[in-house]
N, C-alpha and C positions, 0 to 999 in steps of 0.2 A: 605734226607732233612726232618726235623720235621715241621709239620704244626699244627696250632691250631686256634680255634675260640670259643669265649665264648657266652653263652646265659645267660642273667641275668633277674631274675624275681623281681617283687616288693614285693613278699611274699615268705615265705619258700616253697621250692619245696619238696613235699613228695616223698620218695623213692618208695613207692608203685605205684605212678603215673608214675614215670620214668620206673619202671619195666614193667608196663602194656603197655606203649608206645613202649619200645624196643621189647617186645614180639610180638607186632603187627605191626612192621615196614613192609613197602612194601618189597617184596622178593629181589629186587636189592639193598636194603640197609641193609638187615639182615646179610650178610656175615656169619661168624661163631659166631652167637649170643650166648651170655652167660653172666652170672653174675660172677664177681670176687670180691676179697676183696677190690679192689680199685675202682670198678665201673662196667661198662657193656661193652662187646665187641659186635660189629656189623661190618658193613662196615668201621666204624671208632671206636675209643675208646671213651666212654662217661663216664666222671668222674664228680661227684658232688664235686666241689672244695670248695664251701662254701654252707651254707644253702640255698642261693638264686642263686647260679651260677653253671651252667653245662659247662664243657669244652669238646669240640669235638677235639680229637687230633689223631695223628698217624704219622708214618714216611713214609708211602708208598702210601697213597691215593692222588687222584688228588684234585685240588682246587674245581672242579665242584662237586665232591662227597661230600666234606666238606660243601659246600654252600647248596647243596640239603638237606643233613642231617639236617643242621641248620634250613632250611625252614620247613621241615617236623616236627622236634621237636617243633619249635615255634608254628606251626599250631595245633599240637596235645595237647600241653600244654595250648594253648589259649582255645581250646575246653573244657578243664578241669577247666577253670576260671582264669588261670594265665595271667598276663600281662608281656610279654617277650620282651626284647631288644636284638638284635643280635649285637655282637661286631665286631670289625675289624678283618678280616682274616689275620693271619700271617703265612708266609711260602713260 
């Protein structure tokens, strides 16, 4: 089953900010962390789908992991000055 959740900011999300957050995720969310041509890998996939939207997605993670990742990303982006809304979880 494929699952996804969007995080939307009121301003452009800088890739360097995403990179910094992914590189400093808590150990239980790091998974096989790395950057790809489409985005970042961690315990979930993280893709910048628009200039203001990140999508957390994957085919294997639990809803709890996705929701925790969304909360952590929202918190870390908020610390960097972004205003973030977490969308509806699908999956």
